[in-house]
N, C-alpha and C positions, 0 to 999 in steps of 0.2 A: 330397124324393126322397133316396134313401139315398146313401151314398156307398161305393163297392167297396174293399175292404179293399187289394186290389193297387193301386190307384190312390194311395191315402192312402198306404202305405207309400214308393212310388215318388216321390211327392213331397216326404215328409219326407227321403228319403236323397238326392234332388235338393238339396235345401238345405242336408242336412248337409254335401255333400260341395263345395257352393259356400264354406260356411263353412269347411271343411278347407284348400280351394286359398287363400283370402284368407290366413287366418291362416300357412300354410305359405310362402306369398310374405312375409309381413312379417317372421319368423324368420328365412328366408335374406336378407331385407335386412339384418336384424338381425347377422347371423353375418358378413355381407361388412363392415358398417358396425365394428362394434365387436370383431371378432375373436373371438367367445365360443368357449368350453370345449367339450368335446363333451358333458359331463356336464350344461349348461345347454341347449344343444340339445336332449338326450334328453327333457329336461324338459319341454321346451316342446313337443316331440312328443306327448310322455305327455297334456300339456293338454289340446292341440288334439283329439285323440282323445276324450277326456272332454269336452268342451265341445260336441263336434260329434255326439258319441253320444245326449247329452242333449239337444239340440235336434229330433234327430232320433226320439227318444220322445218328447219334450214335441208334437212335431210331429202323429204318429200316435194317442197317446192323444187329443189334442184331436179331430183330425179323426173317428176312430171311435167315440169318448165311451163306450166300453165296454170292461171288461174293460183297462184304462190300465196295470197291471203287467206284461201280458204283451205289449200292443201296445210298450211301452217295451223290454221284453226281447227282442222279435222284431226293431225296427228295431235295437236297439246288434248283435246276433248279425247281422242281414244287412250291417250296415255293417261290420263286422268279414269276414265271409265274402267281401264284396266286394274289403276291401283285401287279403283272405290271396289272393286269385283272380289280382289285377292284379298284385299283387308276384311270385305264382308265373310268372304269363306272362313278365312283362318279365325276371326275374334267371333263367329257365329251369330254375327249381327253388328251394327255399326258403334263406335265408341265414342266418334266425334259428333260434336252440337251442328245444327244445319249453317250456322255462320262459320265455323271451321271447313266446312266443306265447300260451301260457296267461294271463299276465299282460297282453299286449293284449285278448286277448279278455274275461278278467274287468274290466278297465278298460270296455272297449264293452258288456258286457252290465250292468256294474252302474250306468254311468252311463244307460243306457238307461232300465235300470227307474226310476230318480229323476226323471227327464225326462219319462216318461208318468205315475208318480206325482203329480208337481207341475203336470200338463196339466188 
């Protein structure tokens, strides 16, 4: 039985957002406990984006077993798009600069590709 692409992407994004939630909770605890500086927190959040998108790309590539490069790219870009949409809705607009958005999108797309290729 062949797996459907939307189902594979949905499952991979679900797992990647679960990982994001767990890691963000750990970072927030570390921020509370160790009084981390803003630069350290930003680096941790960027690392969480990278790990989560790599997981999404890996699971999507493994699930579809074809065009793994594009599966990873798609998973990373979907992760970014959902993150951007939720942020837009919660903040009633965008608070990030264009450069910050471009860097976040590059992190998500690039690490998704790496995850997809490694699957």
